[in-house]
Every structure is written in C-alpha cells, then in structure tokens.
N, C-alpha and C positions, 0 to 999 in steps of 0.2 A: 738067238735061241738060248734060253736059260738052262744051264747045266748044273750039276751038283758041285758045290764048292768043296774046298779041301780042308775044311775046318773053319771055325768061326773067325779067327783072326790070323790064320797062317799066311794067306796071300798078302794081307795088309802088312804083316811083319816083314815078309820078304821084299815087298815094295819099298818099305822104309829102309830096310837094310841096304838095298841097292842104291837108294838115294843118299844114304849116309856115307857111302864110299865116295870120297871126293873125286870128281871128274866123271862119275857115272850118271851123267845127265844127257838129254837128247843133244847130240853133237851137231856141228855146223859143217856145211860143205860149200864149196865155191865152184860156180860154173862160169866159163867164159862165153860170152855172147858177142857175136860179130854182127855189126850193123853195117850194111852196104848202103851208101848214100846215092844221091842222084847227081853229085858233082864228080868230075873226072880229073885225073892228074895230067901231066904233060903227055903221057903215053896213052891217053884216052882210056885208062883203066879206072873204073869207079872207085872213089875213095871209100875207106871203111874206118870204123871205129870199134875198138874192143872194149866192152864193159864187163863188169863182174856182177853176178847175182849170188848173194850169200843167202843161204836158205837152210831150213831144217825140215825134216820129214814131218808133215802135219799129222800123219797117222800116229807116229811115235809120240808127238806132243799130246795128242788126244789120249793116248794110253796113260801118260803121266797125269793128266787132269782127271780123267774118269776113275783112275785107280788110286788116287790120293786119299787115304783114309781121313785126312784132316777135313775133307769135304763131305764126309759120310752123312752128317746131319743136314746138309744143305743140298743133297742130290736127289733127283727124281729120274725114273727110268721109263715112265709111261705117261701118256696124256691123262688128264683128269678134268672133271667139271665140278665147279663149286657154285653153291647157291646161297643166297641170304636166308631163304625160308626153307622149311622142311618139305614143303610141297614141290620144290624145284621149279618155281615160277620165275624167280628173280635171280638171274645168273650173275656171277662175279668173274671179272677178268683181271688177273693180277700177274702172276708169273707166266713164263712162256708156255709151260705145259698145260695151263688153263685156257689158252687161246685156241683158235680154230685150226691154224696151220698144222700143228703137231698131230692133232687127231685125224685130219684129212689125209695127211701124208702117210701116217701110220697104216692106213688101209691099203696103201699101194705096196707095202713091204710084205715079205713072207710071214706067215703066221709064227708068232713067238719071237720075232726079231725085235731088237731094241733100237730105238731112234737116238742118234746123237746129233742135235741141230748145231751146225757150225756157225759161229758168229765171227765175222771178220771186221776188223777195225783198222783204219789207217790214218795217218797224219801227213797230209800233202803228198800222198802216194809214194812215200819213201820207206819208212818202216811199216811192216804189216804185222798186226797183232791178231790173236785168235783166242776165243773162248768157246765154251759149249753151253747150250741152253739148258742142259741138265742141272747145272749149278744155279742155285737161287740167285736172283739179281742183286740182292743185298750183299752177298758174298762177292759176286763179280765186280761190284763197284769199289770194293776195298782193294786199292792198289797194293797194300802190304800183304794181302792174302795170296798174291800171285795166282789168282784164278784166271787172269788174262795174261798170256805170254806172247813174246815176240817169235815169229816164225820166219821172218826174212827181211833183208834189206834190198830193196829194189834199186837198180842202177839209176843214177841221175846224170847221164852223160851230156856233154855239150852238143853232140850231134852236128858238128861243124861240117860233116860230109854231105849235108843237105843244103839246098838253097834256103834262104830265110823263110820264104813262103811255105815251105814244106816242113818246117820244124814242128809245128803243132801236130800235124797228122803223124809224123814220124814218132813223136813221143807217145801218142795214143797207141800206135802199133807196138812200140817197144814195151809199154806197160802191159798190154794184153799178152804179148809173147812171154814175158817174164812171169806174169801171174799164172799162165798156163803151165810153165815149167814148175813153179812153186807148188801149185795145187794139184798137179797131175795124180799123185797117190790117192787123192780123195775120190777119183772116178771109180776105181776098182773097189775101194772100201765102201762106196755108196751103192754100187751094184750088187756085189757079192757078200759084203759084210766082212767083219774081222772079229775074231774072238779076243776079248779083252777081259782082264780081271778088274772088277769094279770096286768102288770104295767100300762096299758091304761084303767084300770077299767072294762074291759070286762071279762066275764066268758067264759072260753073255756074248752072243753074236750081235754086234752092233753095226749099224749102217750109218755112215757119216754123210749127212746131207747139208749142203749150204742153205742156211735158212735166213740169215740176216746180214746185212752189210751196213755198218755204221760209219758214215763219212759225211763230209760237207757236200753242198750242192754241186760245186764244180767237179768234184771227184765222182759224184753220182752220175753226172753226164759222161764222164770219162769211162766209167764202168759199163754204162748202158749203151755206149757207142753213139750217143746223140750229141747234137750241138748244144752249146751252153744257153742258147735262147729258147730251148725246147724243154718240155717236162720229161724227166727220166723215167716217169711211171706211166703216163698216158699220152694220148694223141691230141691234146687240146691245141686249138689253133693259136698262132702267135698273138693274134689280136683279141683273144677271148680269155686270157689267163686271169683277168681281173673280174670275171663275171660269176665265179662260183659255180660253174657248170660241172656236171659229172660226165666226163668224156670217156671214150673207149680206151681201155688199157692196152699198153703194148703187148703184143703176142710174141713170145720168144721164138717159137717155131717159124712164124711168118717173118720175123726179123732176120733169122738165120737164112731163110730162103731168099730174101731180098738181097742180103749181102753176098750170097753165093752167086746170084745172077749178075751182080755188079762185077764180081771177080771174073766171070766168064765173058766180060765185055758187053753185056747187055746194059740197058739204061731204063730200069723200071721206074715209072713215075712215083711209086711209093717211097723210093729212096729219098727224094727231096721232100715229099709230103710229110714223111715221118721224121724229118730232120736228122737223118743218120749220117754218120761218118764212115769212111771207107775202111773199116776194120773187118777184114774178110774172115778172120778166125778169132772171135771173142774167146776169152779164157773160159767162159761159162758154157760154151756151146755143147760140150759133152758131159756136163755135170748132171748126174741123174736126179730126177724129181726136183729140179731147180728152176724156178721162174725168177730170173734175176731182177725183173722189174718190180716184183713184190717184196724183195729182200730189203729195199731201202726203208729205213725206219724214220720216224719223226725226229727232227733235229731241234730240240727245244732251245738250245743256246743260240744257234746261228739263224734259225728261221723265225723264232719268236722274239727273244730278248734283244739280239743284235740285228735282227732282220726287219720285221714289221714295226717294232717299237723303237724307232730311232730318228724319225723325221719330224721336223717342225717342233722341236722342243725349246728352241732359243727364246721363243716368246714367253716361256714360263720361268725364265731365269730369276726374276725378282721374287716370284712366288716361292721358289725353292729356297732362296736365301732367308725368307721370313718364316719358314716352317717352324712350328713349336717343337720342343724336344719330346722324344719318346724313347724309352729304354730299348736299346738294340737297333734303333733306326739310324741309318746313315744320314747325317745332317750336312747338306751342301752349303756350308757357311759362306763360301765365296761364290756361290751360284754354280750352275751347271756349265756355264761357258768357260770356267776356269779349269775344267777337267781336261787334261792333256791326252790321256789315252783311255778310251772307252772300253770297258770290259763288260762281260755279262752281268757281273755283280752290281755295277752302277745302274744298268738298265732295270734290274729287278728291284733295286731300292726305289727307283723313281716310280715304278709301277705300283708300289705299295701305297703311294699317296696321290697318284695322278688324278684319279676321279674326284677326290676331295678338293684338290686345287681348282679343278675346272667347274665344280658345282657352284652356280651363281655367277660365274665369270664368263660363260659362253652360252649361246642359245641352247635350248633344251634338245633340239634336233641333233646337235653335235654331241651332247651328253649320251644320247641313245647309241650313237656309233661307238664312242669311247667305251661305254659300259659293256657293250656286246663283245668287243675285241678283248677287253680285260677278262671278261667271263671266260672267253675261249682260252686265254692264256692259263688261267688258274685251273680250269677243268682239265686241260691237256697235261698239266703237271701232276695230276693225281696218281698215287701209287696203286690204288685199287679202284677199279671201275665196275659199275653196274650198268645194266641196260638204261637206267634212268640217267646216269651221268653221261653216258655216250649220247643219248638223245639230247640232253642239255648242251653238250658240246656242239653237236650239229645245229641245234637251234640258235645258239649264240652266233655261229658263223652265218647262218641264214639271215638273222636280224642285221648283222653288219652289212651284208651285201644288199639287203633291201633298202638301207638308209644311207649308204656311203656316199651317194651322189651329192649330198649336201656339202661335203668337203670340196667338191669341184665348184659348186655354186658360190662358195665363200672364198674361192681361189686359194684354198689350202693345198690342194693337189690338182695336177693337170690330168692325171689318169691313174688307173689302178692295174695297169698291165705289168704286174710285178711277178717274176717267177717265184719268189719266196712266199708271196701272198697266195699264189695258186696252190702251193704245196699244202696249205692248210686243209684243202678239200679232201686230202687223202688220209687225214689223221684218224678218223673213225675206223676206216677200213684197215689201216695198219695196226691199230690197237686191237681190233677184233681178231686179226690174224696172228699177231706175234706177241701180244701182251702189252702192258702199260708202258708208256714212252720212257719212264724213268729208268727202265732196264737197258736202254740203248743210248745213254747220254754221251755226247761227243766230248764232254769234259774229261772223260777217262783217257782217251788217246792222247790228249794234250798233257795230262799228268804223266802218262807212261812215256811220252816223248822225252821227258826230262830224265827218267830212269834209264831208258834203253837206248837213247840216242845221245843226248848232251852229256850225261854222266859217264857214259861209255866212251865218248870221244875224248874227254879231257885227259884221262890217263895215257892216251896214246902219244906217240911222238909226232903226230899230225902228218905222217908219211906212210902211205899204204895202211891207212888207219882202220879200214873195215875188218881186216883180219885180226887186228889187235882188239877191236871192239867185240868181235865174236868170241875171242878167247876170254876177254874180261867178263863178259856176260855169263859164259859157261862156268867160270870160276865162282862168280857171285851166286849163281843158282845152286852150285854144289855146296857152297857154304850154307845157303839158306836151307837146303834139304837136310844137311847135317844137323843144324840147329833144330829143325822141325822134328827130326827123328829122335833126338835126345828128349825133347818135350813129350813127344808121343809115347816114347818108351816109358816115361815116368807117369803116364796117364794124365798129363797136363798139356794138351795140345796148344801149340803156340797161337793158332788163329781160330780154332774151333770154338763154337759157342759165342756167348755175348761178352767177350773179354775186352772189347774195344772201350777205351775210356772216352766219355763224353764230357766236354767242358760246358758248363752252364754260364760262364761269364759272358759279359756283353762283347759284341764284335769289336775287333780292334779299330775299325774305322767308324765306330758309332760315337756320338757325342754325349751319350748318357753317362752318368756318374755312378760308379760302384760305391758300395759302402765301405771304402777302405779306411775311413776315419773311425769306424766302429771296430770292435773286436771280431775275430773270426766267427762266421755264422756256423755255430756248432750245436747250440742247445735251444731250449724253449721251442721245440718243434711240436707240431700236432698233426694228426692224421685223421682222415675220415674216409669211409668207403661209401660209394654210391650204390644204388640198387643193382648195378651191373658188376659190382665187386671191384670197381676201380678205386685205387687208393690215391688220394691227393694229400700232399704234405705241405704244411705251412711252416716256414722257418724264420725265426727272429735272431738278431744278434745275441751273442753270449752276454754282453754287457750293454745296457741301453746307452744310446748316444747322449741323451739328456736326462740324467737321473734327478729325482726329487724336484720336478718342475711344479711351480705353483699354478693354481688354476687360472689366475689372472694372466700369467705368461702364456698358457695354452690358449686362452680366449683371444688374446691380442695377436700373438705371433702366428697361430695356426688358423685364425679366423673361426674358431669353434664357438660361435656366439651362444648357442643353446647347450653348451657342454653339461652344465650342472643339471638342467632339466632332463636332458636325454639320459644322463647317467642314472638319475634317480628313477626314471621310468624303467630302465633296464634292470636295476637292482630289485625293484619291486616285483618284476616278472621272473627273473632268473636266480635271484639270491635273496629270497624273502626272509630268511632267518636273520639277516643283518639288521641291527638296530641303529646303525650310524647313518645319518643323513649327510650326503656330500655337501661340502661348503667351500668357500674361498680359501679356507685355511689348510685344506688337504694338499698333499704333494703326490705326484705320480711320476713313475718312470716312463719316459717317452722314447720311442724308437724312430729311426729314420725311415725304415722300409720293412716290408715283409716280402719274403721270397716264396713263391708258390711253385711247386714242382708237381706236374701231373704226368701220368703215363702218356705215351705218344698216341696221337690220333692216327691210326694206321692208314687212313685215307691219304694223308699228306706227308707223313714223316715216320722214320724208324726210331727217332731219339725222343726221350722225354721232353716235354715242353716246360719252359720256365718263364715266369713273369716276375718282374720287380715292381711292386706297388709302393710308391714313394709318398711320404708325407713330411716334407722338409720345409721349414720356414725360410724366409729370405735372410741371407747373410750379408751384412753391409761391409763395405771395403774397410780394411784396417791395416794401415801401414802398407806393406808390399803385397799383402794378400788381397786379391780382387774380390769384388762383390759376387754373390751368387743368387740368382732369382729363386723364388719359392717354387716348389713342385708339389702340387697336390693332385695326384693322379686320379683319373677315372678308373672305376673297376666294375666288374660284373658281380652283383651280389645275389645270392640265393634268397628269394623271398618266400620260400616254402620249405618244408622239411628236406633234409639233405639226401633223400632217396631219389631225387630227380636225376634225369640223365645228364651226363657230364658234357658231351659234345653237342649240345643243342641250346637254343635260347629259351627252352621250356623252363619256366619257373625262375627266371633271373631278371633283374633290373639293373639299371646303371645308377651309380652313386659316385660322389667325389669323396675320396678318403682325406680327411683333415688331420686326424691324429691317431697314432698307434701307441697304445699304452697298456700298462698292467695295473691291476688294483693293488694298492698298498696293503700291508699286513693287518692294519686296524679294521679292514672290512672283512676279515676272516680269510680262510684258505680258499683261494680261487685260482686254479692253475692256468685257465685259458686266457690268452691275451685278448684285448678288446680294441675296438677302433670306433672313432666318432666319424660318422658319414653324413652327407647331405644328399637326399634322394633326388632323383630325376623321375619324370613321368614315365609310365610304361611306354613301350615302343608303339609309335603310330604306324599306320600302313606305309609301305615304301613309297618314295617319291616316284611319280610316273616316268620321269626321264632318267634319273640316275639310279633308280631302284634302291636307294639307300634309306634306311630307317631313320626316323627323326625322334629326338627326345627333347624335353625342355626342363628347365629348373622347376622342381616341385615346390610351390609356395603355399603358405597359409598365413593370412593376415600380414602380407608383405614381408614375411620371414621364411627362410628356407625350412622345409620339412627335414628335420634332423633326427638321428637315432644313434644309439650306441649298440653295437652288435659284436658278436665273436669274430675274431680275425679269420677263423677257419670257415666262415660263411662267404668269404670272398672267393669267387670262382675264376676270375681272370681280368684282363685289362683291355680297355678300348680308349680311343682318343679322337677328338675332332681335328681333322687335318686342314680344315678350311681357314681357321683363324690365324692371324699373323701377328702375334705379340708374345713376349716372353711368358707372361702369365695369362694364356689365352682364355682360360675358363672364366675369367672375370670380365671378359669383353663382350659377352653375348649371353643370351638365355636359351637360344635354340641351337641344337647340335645335330650332326649326322654321325651315325655309327659307321666307322670305316671298316668295311667288310674285307678289304684287301690288305690290311696291315700285316697279316701273315696267313699262312695256309690254314692254321687252326681256326682263325676267325672266319675265314671263307667257308670252312666246313661247317662251323656252328651256325652261321647265319644264312648261308645260301644252299649248301648241299643238303643240310638237314631238312630244309623246306621242301625238297623233292619227295622226301618220305612221307611228309604230312599233307602234301598238296593233292 
C-alpha cells in the first residue's frame, strides 16, 4: 500500500546516513545445525555432525536494496506492458516487470500492494545471493553496483555420520533444511507484506515473492527435489528428452502431496514416475505465490555455449587454424585441440564462424541442422524480445528437431536424449514469464563468487574462517556505503546513471592489430545522423600513418588500380569547382584504418558498437621485424542517402576498402576524408541450406567496379569466414555474408528481416 512520503529526499537522506555509519549494514548470524546420521557408535547411539549456517535476514537485505537511492532511476514498482506500435499489437518483453509473471501474481495480492520479486542465485549450493526484480537487469548485472548481495553461506559438511550410499540424499535434505531456515522470513513478508521506504522516498507495503532461481542444472534438480536424469521443470519421460515435446509441467501442490505420502510410509507410484527424491519438506513448500518449477531461468552459459555447443568439434581443428583475421575475433592459431580449459568465451568465439566453416564442407542437410541451432542461440541471447523473435526462437528449435536425425545417419551422434538439449524447449515460456534471458545470466554468480567467497576467504587465518569472512564482508559493505553516501551527498552518485566506462579496444585474446603505430585517435572525426536520430561517428588517426604517398605507391601497394579514374569521377560529382585533374604527380595522406562508433543496438547490447575498417598494405620482413600480410577489409557501404535505417541491410552494399586518404590542399578545402573501394554485387537471395546471403565481385570489362566515396558512408564491417588464406579476399570471387560474426550483424541481417517479412 502506497502511503504519503516524508518529503522528497528525507527518507533517502536518512537511508544514506544510516549506511554512512560504518558497521550499520545488515548483520550476520550463525545457527548451529545438528545432523543425525544412520551410522552408530559403539554404544549404538546414532552419530551426529554439527554444521554452521551463516545467514542474514533476507527481509532486511531487501530493505537495503529497495531503499537505496542510487537505484532510483533503475527501479520499478508495478508491472507494465510495452509495445512496438501505438496500436498495441506487437508486444515487447524486456525487463522482468514487462513479462507475464509479475502481472499475473500482482492480481493475487491485496489492492495497492507492491510486488518485490525475489531472485536467488547460487554457486555450487554454498554461497546464496539475492537480488530483486524491481531493479533493472542492466544494473543487476553490474557486480560493482552491489545490486546483488550475499545472504548466506550454506554448510558443506562431510556428513561422515551417514553410510556412503546415503550421502547424496543427506546433502539434499541438509540443503533444503538450511534454505528453509535462511528464507523463513520471506514467508510472512510474502503473505502479509512489510512496509519499506523505497528509493523514491515513498513508503510502500511490499510483498516479497520468490520469482526466479538462477543456478546450474544440477542445482535446479537439487532445488526441485528431482533426480539428475529428470527435468526440473516438466514430467518428460527419460527416453523422450531429445524429441522436443511439450510435456506436462511439475505441479508444486501435487509434488508436496506425493512427498507427504512418502513421509507417512506410503509408496505412491508418482514418486518414481516423477523422478522425485525423498525430500519430505522442501524449503519452498510454504512460500506464498511460488511455483518453484517455473522459477528456473534459461542458462545461456551452461545450457547453450558449454552444453549443446561442445561436441564433435575436433574435426574442424584445421579449419579454425586457417581462419582469416577479423578485428576482435579470437583466432585459434594453434587450433581448438590445443585449448586446455574450455570456457564460455571460447565456445562463443567458435559460434561466430562455425556456419561459415561448414558451408561447402558438409552436406546441405547438416547445414540446416547447424543453422537452426545457431539461430536458436542468437535469438535466445537477445536483450529485447518481441512476439516475432519468440516465434522465430521456437521455429528454430522446431527446425532442429525436424532435421536432427541426419546426424545419427552420419554417425555424428548416437542419440539426442540430452537433459540440456531438452531444457531448450522451456526457453520461450521462461522468457514470456520472467523476461529476457540476459537478466538471469549465471556468469554473475561466478563473478560474485570471487568477491564474496574467494576474496573473503583469503584475509582469514583459514581456521574458523566463516565468521571471519562474514565480518570482512560486513566491513567491506560498510566502506562501500560510506563512499556511496559521500558521492550521493555531493549529487554525484557513484553508480547511478551511465558512468560506466566502456572500452572500445580489441579483445585481449584477439589477433587483430590496433593502430598503435599511428598517433592517438583523437581528431579528424565526422558524424552523421540517420532518419531515426542515431549519430554514427567516424574517427581517423590524428596523424596519417603514410603521409604524402605518391599515386603510383597507392596503386601498387593498395591494389587501387582505378584510383585516378574513380577520384576524378568523385571530384566531378562532389567537388565541381576544383579545376585540378588528379595525376600521378599528386601526393595523398593515407591512413591505416577508420574507427566507426555507433550507438548500441538495444536488441543485442547495451554498449556502443565499434568497427575497425583496415586498409593496410603488406609489410615485408626487415631485419628482426617480421612480415605482416595486407588487410583490406570488407565493409557495409550506404548506397543511398544517409537517411536510411541504421540496423538493417536496407540501402547498403558490400565493398572492399582499399585506401583511406584525404585530399591535398591543392584541390581546395575539403574536410571530409575519402576512401577508395571496390564494389561487390547486391545481396543475392539466401542459400537454401545455410540461409546465408551471397555476394560476388562486381566486374566491368574484366576490371573491378571501383569508386571513391566519403569515409562516413561506411556503415559497418563483414567478412567471409570460409576462405583459408592470409589475404582471403584475393582467393575467390564469391562470398557469404557471415550473419553470426556478432550480435549486431545478426540483428541487421536476420532479425530485421522479421519486420519486413
């Protein structure tokens, strides 16, 4: 219930003052838990083991989160619906309050009540973290913002008081008992509500409801009380997990009834049929308005990148070694077999080029399967969904299941009865209920595990360390709140707004070259705005890498055969007042690359996108300095006025950038930089198997169609990933547009086609 506040910023000021006092943070408490085993001592007395549960009051932690004025701009208190169009026909699902669960659960609460969706995260079932769905997902993902906090350390006892065969069940029961103790305050807060001062200084009666549980598949089975060979969400049969069927979902009330009957000595057949474990009192049994089986969110890292996409990659080792360079792309120079430890980042890098490597190397029926599963991966990672993208997500999975048997026929796989593969069938429903999957990434608990477990453990004396860890964390939070208070008091919040610094440099593990031989990229920038008001910036180096280059050098080193003809045509059209005709005696300042910075495509990213378009000739070996191959990158060029839409293929063509230069002063004042390009043909219809668009070299009388254009007409970059040579673009005349090279390209070439289809 929303009541009158005490003044615009009075409550926020008191909140920050309380946090500024060192030590005034949500405290820790320790509970002793005695575990009685099924082994006996010499006196036939059951053995026992005492463990410790360190916890914080989750209700008090929610008060700190929802009342933190640093989150004021990122906080929502009620469900909402968003649409692409004014008529409300095309719905958008993005943040948690835009999805279905919040609105449906809100109807079950008293009129005027405020919902606080509780999001639990854990790492191997030891530290337990919590956040709230009221905070925008972009803020929750920032570990430095402390929008996700630790609420407990679960005991990890040895349980030697049990026989070995009973260890697994004993750990299940200990987990649920400790979680019940940890989360018990949420029961009353969910049923009756609790008054809290919110970030906007208003006092509301909030109801705390467990909404999402972000964890790995084994922990999902642990939480849902089911065996690890069963689905924690539905009742799919063990031999049907690879069929893509929609099975009946687990019912929490029925599950509790079955477990209660087992506790009373009965043997209901549903116990074995549903794959349950004998956890007679799950921690979620008394949670109001909670369906634990619907709280499990898509796990992009472990189910997609490290789950489905990890088998049978050894055959592609030689192809990955021979991959041509692309700025920002990880190049497996030693092949993928040399990778010692596989992380999610390696799998994602391989996905960017996988379909290109397979095109032309495997039967078309295999390409259909690979394309469909990669489409599913990229659609699942979208940060903003519409009904069209969700339908495309479901269609991609259906195409995979329809054609996957070819992998068995070719002896690539023996079966598809894989639990993680089955989990993909629940993605659309989970996104519709709880919001886009990027808001529940399991990478965050892994990052928090460093801050709240490893870093907290190192300062301890390694003896009775949990108490020391709790004290260390409490002190760290107090210092953080003190610093946040000082910034807030000076009207410069530490983490509010867009203060995060974004680096546009190439990834540390990429093999692309930065322009470190040039002066810092600071000047000679240009901007233009599209019809949508989107500003794109083109940046050149402060000082050209190759000043006063002769035309003959440009023609030979850069392969700009028609340079003079193309430049003369450009001057006649764009600089008609000049009377000088370009000749071999002119000198031009030549640059290595242009950097293009565009606002983020909100469908796939929150950070601005940057492209490096290189036009560097070959460098021969000299002394100890090794040779360097030539790099003349492909680029998207606007072939119509710059009012066309930015994130589509509408009005763009592919060209190869050969030279980036500026006009010398004798041609008059002309501030815009120029580039010599060689055109490719317009996009042909997608290939039926790979669905990739093809282009070819545009030729006229056996010579490339070339042109000189303004640098700011370059829209972005693409590359053919099928070719296997250092200067791959010279090896063939036909190319595929790689739609998976990054999320932005997928959005431009695939998602945008949904709007026009």
